[in-house]
N, C-alpha and C positions, 0 to 999 in steps of 0.2 A: 543589789549585789551580793548579801548576805543576806544569808536565807535559811532556818531553823525550822522544818519541820517533826514536832510531835505525830506518837503515833504512839499505838497501844492502849488507848484507855476502852471505855465500857462501862459496862453492866457486869457485875457481881454480886454474888449472898455475902453477907458477914464471914468472915476467917477464908475466903478464897484468897487464891492472887490474882497479880498484875505487874503485868511489866513495861514501863515506860521506855519508851526509844525518842533518842532527843536526833539528827542528822544535821550536820552543817553544810553549807557547801558555800563558794565564794573564795571562804580566805578556815586555811587551818591555820588550831586554834590549842595546838599542845602543849602550849607553855601557858597559857591564863587557865585559871579560872573560871568550872562551866555547872551551876547552880538547877537546879529545881526549884519555885514554887505553887504555889498552888489560892485558888480562888474561889473563896464559896459565896450562892449568894446573900447580898448585902456588906460582905466583911470585907476589909480590906484583906488587901495581894504578901501574903505570909510567906514567909520562909519556910523552906523545907530539909534541902544537903543543898551542900557543895560538894567539890572533892578540887582541890590543886592539878597544877600541874604535873610536879614531880613530887614524888616520894612512894606514895601517892596519900597528902594529909584529906581526912573527908570528915566534914562535923556535919552531923544533926538536930532538926530540935527535939527538941523531949517528947513531944510525945508521938515522935516517931522511930525513936531509938528500940534495937533490938527486934524491929519489922519491918523499918526498908534497908534500905539499902543498893547506893549508889556505887557507880566505876563507867567508866571510857575506857574508847578504843581508839586512840590516837589516830590510828590509821585510816582506820571508820569513819577518823573525825568524829565520831561519837558519840553520846554520853545517856547511861541507860539509868532507870530507876527500876528495882525489885520493891516488889512492895507487898509483905507477906501479911496472912494473919486479920488482912483487915476488917477496919470497923468502919457503920456509921458516917461517924464522923471525921473523916476522912473524904466522904461528899463534897469536890469542888473542882474548878479546873486547873487543868498541870501547865507550867510552863517552863520550861527549859531557857535560859540565859549562860549568857557566856561572855569574858571579855572582863570582869568586877576589874575595876581597877589597884586592889590589895585584899590579902585575904584578909584579914580585922577587918574590910566593910564585909564580906561575902555573905552578911546576910541582911544587907543594906539592897533594896532591889534598884537605887540611883548608881547605885559598885557596879549597873554592868550594861554593855551599852548597848546588845545585839537580845532580839528576844526572838519566841516562837509564838504562834500564832495560839496555842493550848491545845488541846484536848483531857474530855469531860473524862472523871472518873466518877461512875454513883455504885457508890457502895448501902444493899438492900438489907434489913432488919430480918 
């Protein structure tokens, strides 16, 4: 019923940019927290960024601050992740998620109800 579809991933050289999109269908989530996570091979799923349903308030993991920017378009029910100055360490599958129970728990994967299939981001050196 609820589907999240990520797009925009690909292969880029270090220093390049990508813009990820996540389109949500089935329900509207304009009032809920939306987030981006990533998972590299052999590692746990890691919080990257989140955006609240109002104001808006944004939050980022320290390693991407100043390089990544999260935004949302409520009319399109879509969340974006603009990634600049990419580094090889950013290589991972990126997942979008929606409907966090609380802003204070935005870092925790278990706080989100719905997840996309993920999109691969590979940064070469």
